[in-house]
Biopython code that builds the backbone (N, CA, C, O; Angstrom):
import numpy as np
from Bio.PDB.StructureBuilder import StructureBuilder

atoms = [
    (1, "MET", "N", (169.446, 191.113, 19.406)),
    (1, "MET", "CA", (170.260, 192.002, 20.206)),
    (1, "MET", "C", (171.122, 191.206, 21.188)),
    (1, "MET", "O", (172.341, 191.375, 21.225)),
    (2, "ILE", "N", (170.496, 190.348, 21.972)),
    (2, "ILE", "CA", (171.250, 189.564, 22.949)),
    (2, "ILE", "C", (172.093, 188.509, 22.245)),
    (2, "ILE", "O", (173.234, 188.259, 22.632)),
    (3, "ASP", "N", (171.524, 187.887, 21.203)),
    (3, "ASP", "CA", (172.281, 186.838, 20.517)),
    (3, "ASP", "C", (173.527, 187.401, 19.854)),
    (3, "ASP", "O", (174.562, 186.736, 19.826)),
    (4, "GLY", "N", (173.447, 188.617, 19.317)),
    (4, "GLY", "CA", (174.632, 189.261, 18.740)),
    (4, "GLY", "C", (175.684, 189.539, 19.798)),
    (4, "GLY", "O", (176.880, 189.387, 19.547)),
    (5, "TRP", "N", (175.245, 189.944, 20.976)),
    (5, "TRP", "CA", (176.182, 190.201, 22.075)),
    (5, "TRP", "C", (176.852, 188.896, 22.496)),
    (5, "TRP", "O", (178.055, 188.870, 22.758)),
    (6, "VAL", "N", (176.072, 187.806, 22.562)),
    (6, "VAL", "CA", (176.626, 186.502, 22.950)),
    (6, "VAL", "C", (177.689, 186.073, 21.940)),
    (6, "VAL", "O", (178.766, 185.621, 22.330)),
    (7, "VAL", "N", (177.397, 186.210, 20.652)),
    (7, "VAL", "CA", (178.365, 185.816, 19.623)),
    (7, "VAL", "C", (179.639, 186.652, 19.737)),
    (7, "VAL", "O", (180.740, 186.106, 19.675)),
    (8, "ARG", "N", (179.505, 187.956, 19.901)),
    (8, "ARG", "CA", (180.693, 188.817, 20.047)),
    (8, "ARG", "C", (181.507, 188.415, 21.271)),
    (8, "ARG", "O", (182.736, 188.383, 21.216)),
    (9, "GLU", "N", (180.836, 188.111, 22.362)),
    (9, "GLU", "CA", (181.533, 187.714, 23.587)),
    (9, "GLU", "C", (182.216, 186.359, 23.400)),
    (9, "GLU", "O", (183.334, 186.157, 23.876)),
    (10, "MET", "N", (181.556, 185.437, 22.715)),
    (10, "MET", "CA", (182.173, 184.135, 22.424)),
    (10, "MET", "C", (183.440, 184.321, 21.593)),
    (10, "MET", "O", (184.472, 183.719, 21.890)),
    (11, "LEU", "N", (183.367, 185.145, 20.565)),
    (11, "LEU", "CA", (184.533, 185.389, 19.719)),
    (11, "LEU", "C", (185.659, 186.055, 20.507)),
    (11, "LEU", "O", (186.831, 185.722, 20.325)),
    (12, "ARG", "N", (185.304, 186.990, 21.377)),
    (12, "ARG", "CA", (186.320, 187.655, 22.195)),
    (12, "ARG", "C", (187.027, 186.649, 23.105)),
    (12, "ARG", "O", (188.252, 186.665, 23.221)),
    (13, "ARG", "N", (186.255, 185.782, 23.743)),
    (13, "ARG", "CA", (186.836, 184.833, 24.696)),
    (13, "ARG", "C", (187.651, 183.746, 24.001)),
    (13, "ARG", "O", (188.722, 183.378, 24.483)),
    (14, "THR", "N", (187.164, 183.232, 22.883)),
    (14, "THR", "CA", (187.929, 182.199, 22.191)),
    (14, "THR", "C", (189.200, 182.776, 21.588)),
    (14, "THR", "O", (190.234, 182.108, 21.563)),
    (15, "ASN", "N", (189.134, 183.993, 21.109)),
    (15, "ASN", "CA", (190.336, 184.656, 20.598)),
    (15, "ASN", "C", (191.365, 184.812, 21.722)),
    (15, "ASN", "O", (192.550, 184.549, 21.522)),
    (16, "ALA", "N", (190.911, 185.238, 22.895)),
    (16, "ALA", "CA", (191.814, 185.394, 24.037)),
    (16, "ALA", "C", (192.385, 184.043, 24.486)),
    (16, "ALA", "O", (193.501, 183.975, 25.001)),
    (17, "ALA", "N", (191.609, 182.971, 24.285)),
    (17, "ALA", "CA", (192.073, 181.631, 24.656)),
    (17, "ALA", "C", (193.008, 181.045, 23.597)),
    (17, "ALA", "O", (193.631, 180.007, 23.822)),
    (18, "GLY", "N", (193.105, 181.708, 22.445)),
    (18, "GLY", "CA", (194.058, 181.295, 21.427)),
    (18, "GLY", "C", (193.550, 180.295, 20.410)),
    (18, "GLY", "O", (194.341, 179.583, 19.791)),
    (19, "PHE", "N", (192.233, 180.230, 20.230)),
    (19, "PHE", "CA", (191.732, 179.361, 19.166)),
    (19, "PHE", "C", (190.610, 180.050, 18.406)),
    (19, "PHE", "O", (189.985, 180.994, 18.888)),
    (20, "GLN", "N", (190.375, 179.541, 17.194)),
    (20, "GLN", "CA", (189.381, 180.136, 16.311)),
    (20, "GLN", "C", (188.008, 179.533, 16.549)),
    (20, "GLN", "O", (187.868, 178.363, 16.904)),
    (21, "LEU", "N", (187.003, 180.367, 16.343)),
    (21, "LEU", "CA", (185.620, 179.949, 16.463)),
    (21, "LEU", "C", (184.894, 180.425, 15.216)),
    (21, "LEU", "O", (185.008, 181.588, 14.828)),
    (22, "ALA", "N", (184.156, 179.539, 14.597)),
    (22, "ALA", "CA", (183.277, 179.913, 13.494)),
    (22, "ALA", "C", (181.852, 179.852, 14.016)),
    (22, "ALA", "O", (181.525, 179.007, 14.848)),
    (23, "THR", "N", (181.011, 180.744, 13.529)),
    (23, "THR", "CA", (179.647, 180.788, 14.037)),
    (23, "THR", "C", (178.667, 181.146, 12.942)),
    (23, "THR", "O", (178.961, 181.960, 12.066)),
    (24, "ILE", "N", (177.522, 180.541, 12.999)),
    (24, "ILE", "CA", (176.364, 180.922, 12.198)),
    (24, "ILE", "C", (175.221, 181.059, 13.187)),
    (24, "ILE", "O", (174.717, 180.070, 13.720)),
    (25, "HIS", "N", (174.822, 182.300, 13.423)),
    (25, "HIS", "CA", (173.799, 182.649, 14.408)),
    (25, "HIS", "C", (174.181, 182.068, 15.771)),
    (25, "HIS", "O", (175.064, 182.613, 16.432)),
    (26, "ASP", "N", (173.547, 180.985, 16.208)),
    (26, "ASP", "CA", (173.886, 180.426, 17.524)),
    (26, "ASP", "C", (174.502, 179.035, 17.401)),
    (26, "ASP", "O", (174.446, 178.242, 18.340)),
    (27, "ASP", "N", (175.088, 178.744, 16.245)),
    (27, "ASP", "CA", (175.862, 177.515, 16.063)),
    (27, "ASP", "C", (177.334, 177.875, 16.153)),
    (27, "ASP", "O", (177.788, 178.823, 15.513)),
    (28, "PHE", "N", (178.077, 177.121, 16.946)),
    (28, "PHE", "CA", (179.491, 177.405, 17.159)),
    (28, "PHE", "C", (180.317, 176.211, 16.703)),
    (28, "PHE", "O", (180.005, 175.063, 17.020)),
    (29, "TYR", "N", (181.377, 176.503, 15.951)),
    (29, "TYR", "CA", (182.252, 175.477, 15.415)),
    (29, "TYR", "C", (183.687, 175.796, 15.787)),
    (29, "TYR", "O", (184.159, 176.915, 15.591)),
    (30, "ALA", "N", (184.367, 174.814, 16.318)),
    (30, "ALA", "CA", (185.782, 174.948, 16.669)),
    (30, "ALA", "C", (186.416, 173.572, 16.530)),
    (30, "ALA", "O", (185.731, 172.573, 16.312)),
    (31, "HIS", "N", (187.709, 173.542, 16.658)),
    (31, "HIS", "CA", (188.406, 172.261, 16.641)),
    (31, "HIS", "C", (187.849, 171.408, 17.781)),
    (31, "HIS", "O", (187.589, 171.928, 18.866)),
    (32, "PRO", "N", (187.664, 170.110, 17.552)),
    (32, "PRO", "CA", (187.103, 169.245, 18.601)),
    (32, "PRO", "C", (187.837, 169.337, 19.940)),
    (32, "PRO", "O", (187.218, 169.187, 20.994)),
    (33, "ASN", "N", (189.141, 169.579, 19.910)),
    (33, "ASN", "CA", (189.891, 169.704, 21.163)),
    (33, "ASN", "C", (189.468, 170.917, 21.980)),
    (33, "ASN", "O", (189.736, 170.976, 23.180)),
    (34, "ASN", "N", (188.807, 171.890, 21.345)),
    (34, "ASN", "CA", (188.420, 173.127, 22.031)),
    (34, "ASN", "C", (186.931, 173.190, 22.374)),
    (34, "ASN", "O", (186.484, 174.153, 22.998)),
    (35, "MET", "N", (186.164, 172.185, 21.976)),
    (35, "MET", "CA", (184.715, 172.286, 22.147)),
    (35, "MET", "C", (184.267, 172.287, 23.607)),
    (35, "MET", "O", (183.248, 172.903, 23.918)),
    (36, "ASN", "N", (184.973, 171.633, 24.501)),
    (36, "ASN", "CA", (184.579, 171.710, 25.902)),
    (36, "ASN", "C", (184.760, 173.133, 26.433)),
    (36, "ASN", "O", (183.953, 173.608, 27.232)),
    (37, "GLN", "N", (185.813, 173.806, 25.992)),
    (37, "GLN", "CA", (186.019, 175.194, 26.405)),
    (37, "GLN", "C", (184.961, 176.103, 25.781)),
    (37, "GLN", "O", (184.506, 177.050, 26.422)),
    (38, "VAL", "N", (184.565, 175.823, 24.539)),
    (38, "VAL", "CA", (183.480, 176.574, 23.901)),
    (38, "VAL", "C", (182.203, 176.414, 24.723)),
    (38, "VAL", "O", (181.505, 177.390, 24.995)),
    (39, "ARG", "N", (181.906, 175.181, 25.115)),
    (39, "ARG", "CA", (180.727, 174.909, 25.943)),
    (39, "ARG", "C", (180.781, 175.690, 27.250)),
    (39, "ARG", "O", (179.776, 176.256, 27.681)),
    (40, "GLN", "N", (181.953, 175.720, 27.880)),
    (40, "GLN", "CA", (182.093, 176.421, 29.153)),
    (40, "GLN", "C", (181.950, 177.932, 28.979)),
    (40, "GLN", "O", (181.313, 178.592, 29.800)),
    (41, "PHE", "N", (182.538, 178.483, 27.917)),
    (41, "PHE", "CA", (182.386, 179.918, 27.644)),
    (41, "PHE", "C", (180.911, 180.273, 27.468)),
    (41, "PHE", "O", (180.433, 181.264, 28.020)),
    (42, "TYR", "N", (180.196, 179.458, 26.697)),
    (42, "TYR", "CA", (178.778, 179.720, 26.439)),
    (42, "TYR", "C", (177.981, 179.680, 27.739)),
    (42, "TYR", "O", (177.152, 180.554, 27.990)),
    (43, "LEU", "N", (178.228, 178.684, 28.551)),
    (43, "LEU", "CA", (177.557, 178.575, 29.841)),
    (43, "LEU", "C", (177.872, 179.785, 30.720)),
    (43, "LEU", "O", (176.971, 180.343, 31.346)),
    (44, "ASP", "N", (179.135, 180.192, 30.774)),
    (44, "ASP", "CA", (179.524, 181.355, 31.582)),
    (44, "ASP", "C", (178.804, 182.616, 31.116)),
    (44, "ASP", "O", (178.335, 183.407, 31.934)),
    (45, "ILE", "N", (178.718, 182.799, 29.802)),
    (45, "ILE", "CA", (178.062, 183.990, 29.258)),
    (45, "ILE", "C", (176.579, 183.989, 29.611)),
    (45, "ILE", "O", (176.040, 185.019, 30.018)),
    (46, "LEU", "N", (175.916, 182.851, 29.460)),
    (46, "LEU", "CA", (174.492, 182.790, 29.796)),
    (46, "LEU", "C", (174.259, 183.009, 31.289)),
    (46, "LEU", "O", (173.260, 183.615, 31.675)),
    (47, "ARG", "N", (175.163, 182.525, 32.123)),
    (47, "ARG", "CA", (175.048, 182.772, 33.563)),
    (47, "ARG", "C", (175.237, 184.252, 33.874)),
    (47, "ARG", "O", (174.548, 184.803, 34.733)),
    (48, "GLU", "N", (176.176, 184.899, 33.170)),
    (48, "GLU", "CA", (176.380, 186.339, 33.374)),
    (48, "GLU", "C", (175.124, 187.115, 32.990)),
    (48, "GLU", "O", (174.747, 188.066, 33.675)),
    (49, "ILE", "N", (174.478, 186.713, 31.900)),
    (49, "ILE", "CA", (173.232, 187.367, 31.504)),
    (49, "ILE", "C", (172.164, 187.155, 32.573)),
    (49, "ILE", "O", (171.446, 188.090, 32.928)),
    (50, "ALA", "N", (172.057, 185.929, 33.087)),
    (50, "ALA", "CA", (171.061, 185.631, 34.117)),
    (50, "ALA", "C", (171.287, 186.469, 35.373)),
    (50, "ALA", "O", (170.331, 186.816, 36.066)),
    (51, "ASN", "N", (172.542, 186.793, 35.669)),
    (51, "ASN", "CA", (172.867, 187.579, 36.860)),
    (51, "ASN", "C", (172.843, 189.086, 36.612)),
    (51, "ASN", "O", (173.036, 189.870, 37.541)),
    (52, "SER", "N", (172.611, 189.491, 35.380)),
    (52, "SER", "CA", (172.693, 190.915, 35.041)),
    (52, "SER", "C", (171.304, 191.550, 34.957)),
    (52, "SER", "O", (170.280, 190.895, 35.154)),
    (53, "ASN", "N", (171.312, 192.831, 34.661)),
    (53, "ASN", "CA", (170.080, 193.575, 34.424)),
    (53, "ASN", "C", (169.885, 193.825, 32.928)),
    (53, "ASN", "O", (169.162, 194.743, 32.541)),
    (54, "MET", "N", (170.526, 193.013, 32.092)),
    (54, "MET", "CA", (170.501, 193.235, 30.651)),
    (54, "MET", "C", (169.076, 193.305, 30.097)),
    (54, "MET", "O", (168.755, 194.210, 29.328)),
    (55, "LEU", "N", (168.228, 192.360, 30.482)),
    (55, "LEU", "CA", (166.866, 192.357, 29.945)),
    (55, "LEU", "C", (166.077, 193.581, 30.386)),
    (55, "LEU", "O", (165.316, 194.141, 29.597)),
    (56, "ALA", "N", (166.247, 194.002, 31.633)),
    (56, "ALA", "CA", (165.572, 195.208, 32.123)),
    (56, "ALA", "C", (166.091, 196.439, 31.389)),
    (56, "ALA", "O", (165.319, 197.348, 31.084)),
    (57, "ASP", "N", (167.393, 196.476, 31.101)),
    (57, "ASP", "CA", (167.968, 197.601, 30.371)),
    (57, "ASP", "C", (167.402, 197.683, 28.953)),
    (57, "ASP", "O", (167.087, 198.770, 28.467)),
    (58, "ILE", "N", (167.275, 196.539, 28.297)),
    (58, "ILE", "CA", (166.708, 196.521, 26.939)),
    (58, "ILE", "C", (165.248, 196.964, 26.973)),
    (58, "ILE", "O", (164.817, 197.761, 26.140)),
    (59, "LEU", "N", (164.498, 196.452, 27.926)),
    (59, "LEU", "CA", (163.099, 196.842, 28.075)),
    (59, "LEU", "C", (162.978, 198.348, 28.316)),
    (59, "LEU", "O", (162.093, 198.998, 27.758)),
    (60, "SER", "N", (163.849, 198.894, 29.129)),
    (60, "SER", "CA", (163.833, 200.333, 29.405)),
    (60, "SER", "C", (164.111, 201.142, 28.142)),
    (60, "SER", "O", (163.487, 202.180, 27.921)),
    (61, "GLU", "N", (165.040, 200.674, 27.315)),
    (61, "GLU", "CA", (165.335, 201.365, 26.062)),
    (61, "GLU", "C", (164.133, 201.342, 25.122)),
    (61, "GLU", "O", (163.842, 202.336, 24.457)),
    (62, "ILE", "N", (163.441, 200.216, 25.067)),
    (62, "ILE", "CA", (162.282, 200.084, 24.183)),
    (62, "ILE", "C", (161.131, 200.955, 24.675)),
    (62, "ILE", "O", (160.489, 201.641, 23.881)),
    (63, "GLN", "N", (160.867, 200.931, 25.980)),
    (63, "GLN", "CA", (159.735, 201.661, 26.545)),
    (63, "GLN", "C", (160.022, 203.140, 26.769)),
    (63, "GLN", "O", (159.099, 203.948, 26.868)),
    (64, "GLY", "N", (161.289, 203.489, 26.846)),
    (64, "GLY", "CA", (161.637, 204.881, 27.062)),
    (64, "GLY", "C", (161.633, 205.298, 28.520)),
    (64, "GLY", "O", (161.775, 206.485, 28.813)),
    (65, "HIS", "N", (161.479, 204.377, 29.426)),
    (65, "HIS", "CA", (161.568, 204.679, 30.854)),
    (65, "HIS", "C", (162.133, 203.466, 31.583)),
    (65, "HIS", "O", (162.115, 202.349, 31.065)),
    (66, "ILE", "N", (162.628, 203.701, 32.774)),
    (66, "ILE", "CA", (163.264, 202.643, 33.561)),
    (66, "ILE", "C", (162.232, 201.584, 33.935)),
    (66, "ILE", "O", (161.159, 201.893, 34.453)),
    (67, "GLY", "N", (162.581, 200.336, 33.663)),
    (67, "GLY", "CA", (161.706, 199.228, 34.013)),
    (67, "GLY", "C", (162.477, 198.193, 34.817)),
    (67, "GLY", "O", (163.705, 198.231, 34.885)),
    (68, "THR", "N", (161.764, 197.296, 35.408)),
    (68, "THR", "CA", (162.408, 196.213, 36.150)),
    (68, "THR", "C", (161.800, 194.882, 35.710)),
    (68, "THR", "O", (160.651, 194.807, 35.275)),
    (69, "ILE", "N", (162.599, 193.861, 35.838)),
    (69, "ILE", "CA", (162.145, 192.507, 35.564)),
    (69, "ILE", "C", (162.512, 191.666, 36.779)),
    (69, "ILE", "O", (163.658, 191.670, 37.228)),
    (70, "THR", "N", (161.547, 190.960, 37.296)),
    (70, "THR", "CA", (161.786, 190.081, 38.437)),
    (70, "THR", "C", (162.041, 188.678, 37.913)),
    (70, "THR", "O", (161.244, 188.135, 37.149)),
    (71, "GLN", "N", (163.145, 188.105, 38.323)),
    (71, "GLN", "CA", (163.441, 186.739, 37.911)),
    (71, "GLN", "C", (162.430, 185.784, 38.525)),
    (71, "GLN", "O", (162.108, 185.878, 39.709)),
    (72, "LEU", "N", (161.935, 184.861, 37.703)),
    (72, "LEU", "CA", (161.008, 183.864, 38.224)),
    (72, "LEU", "C", (161.720, 182.866, 39.122)),
    (72, "LEU", "O", (161.119, 182.293, 40.031)),
    (73, "ASP", "N", (163.002, 182.663, 38.860)),
    (73, "ASP", "CA", (163.791, 181.730, 39.671)),
    (73, "ASP", "C", (165.100, 182.399, 40.059)),
    (73, "ASP", "O", (166.019, 182.451, 39.242)),
    (74, "PRO", "N", (165.214, 182.911, 41.275)),
    (74, "PRO", "CA", (166.440, 183.585, 41.687)),
    (74, "PRO", "C", (167.660, 182.665, 41.730)),
    (74, "PRO", "O", (168.792, 183.139, 41.825)),
    (75, "GLN", "N", (167.436, 181.376, 41.662)),
    (75, "GLN", "CA", (168.532, 180.404, 41.667)),
    (75, "GLN", "C", (168.924, 179.960, 40.258)),
    (75, "GLN", "O", (169.682, 179.003, 40.105)),
    (76, "LEU", "N", (168.418, 180.641, 39.231)),
    (76, "LEU", "CA", (168.660, 180.228, 37.850)),
    (76, "LEU", "C", (170.142, 180.070, 37.547)),
    (76, "LEU", "O", (170.556, 179.046, 37.005)),
    (77, "SER", "N", (170.934, 181.056, 37.883)),
    (77, "SER", "CA", (172.361, 181.004, 37.591)),
    (77, "SER", "C", (173.042, 179.845, 38.302)),
    (77, "SER", "O", (173.924, 179.197, 37.739)),
    (78, "THR", "N", (172.640, 179.588, 39.520)),
    (78, "THR", "CA", (173.210, 178.472, 40.281)),
    (78, "THR", "C", (172.845, 177.146, 39.627)),
    (78, "THR", "O", (173.687, 176.255, 39.518)),
    (79, "LYS", "N", (171.608, 177.013, 39.198)),
    (79, "LYS", "CA", (171.179, 175.788, 38.528)),
    (79, "LYS", "C", (171.912, 175.608, 37.196)),
    (79, "LYS", "O", (172.260, 174.489, 36.817)),
    (80, "MET", "N", (172.139, 176.706, 36.501)),
    (80, "MET", "CA", (172.841, 176.642, 35.218)),
    (80, "MET", "C", (174.287, 176.178, 35.406)),
    (80, "MET", "O", (174.855, 175.542, 34.519)),
    (81, "LYS", "N", (174.873, 176.493, 36.545)),
    (81, "LYS", "CA", (176.275, 176.143, 36.801)),
    (81, "LYS", "C", (176.507, 174.644, 36.714)),
    (81, "LYS", "O", (177.586, 174.202, 36.319)),
    (82, "THR", "N", (175.507, 173.865, 37.078)),
    (82, "THR", "CA", (175.669, 172.410, 37.066)),
    (82, "THR", "C", (175.194, 171.783, 35.759)),
    (82, "THR", "O", (175.219, 170.560, 35.622)),
    (83, "ALA", "N", (174.766, 172.590, 34.806)),
    (83, "ALA", "CA", (174.290, 172.051, 33.525)),
    (83, "ALA", "C", (175.462, 171.447, 32.755)),
    (83, "ALA", "O", (176.554, 172.013, 32.703)),
    (84, "GLU", "N", (175.213, 170.314, 32.176)),
    (84, "GLU", "CA", (176.235, 169.663, 31.361)),
    (84, "GLU", "C", (176.240, 170.198, 29.945)),
    (84, "GLU", "O", (177.307, 170.417, 29.371)),
    (85, "TYR", "N", (175.065, 170.412, 29.373)),
    (85, "TYR", "CA", (174.980, 170.745, 27.958)),
    (85, "TYR", "C", (174.150, 171.992, 27.712)),
    (85, "TYR", "O", (172.922, 171.929, 27.661)),
    (86, "MET", "N", (174.814, 173.111, 27.562)),
    (86, "MET", "CA", (174.151, 174.317, 27.114)),
    (86, "MET", "C", (174.107, 174.311, 25.597)),
    (86, "MET", "O", (173.271, 174.970, 24.978)),
    (87, "LEU", "N", (175.011, 173.563, 25.019)),
    (87, "LEU", "CA", (175.075, 173.406, 23.571)),
    (87, "LEU", "C", (174.883, 171.938, 23.260)),
    (87, "LEU", "O", (175.330, 171.075, 24.016)),
    (88, "SER", "N", (174.230, 171.653, 22.169)),
    (88, "SER", "CA", (174.088, 170.244, 21.772)),
    (88, "SER", "C", (174.422, 170.082, 20.310)),
    (88, "SER", "O", (174.363, 168.971, 19.783)),
]
sb = StructureBuilder()
sb.init_structure("model")
sb.init_model(0)
sb.init_chain("A")
sb.init_seg("    ")
for serial, (resi, resn, name, xyz) in enumerate(atoms, 1):
    if name == "N":
        sb.init_residue(resn, " ", resi, " ")
    sb.init_atom(name, np.array(xyz, "f"), 0.0, 1.0, " ", f" {name:<3s}", serial, name[0])
structure = sb.get_structure()
């Protein structure tokens, strides 16, 4: 569910940036000149997920009632911002 959303978001962003992206599950392929931007898009998307209530929303849909998830590390998104390699 989340991985499909990430792939759709990656395709949307790379299309808007004017280059093509090929993907197989969580492998992303683009022209080498665009790979740093691919890396940055992926990092941005994962940070957005970390800052969202997406996981709690999915849990609520599965359980049939509103649930909450407490982040184990409230600084996760900030720490991710300085990551060099979200993709390898």
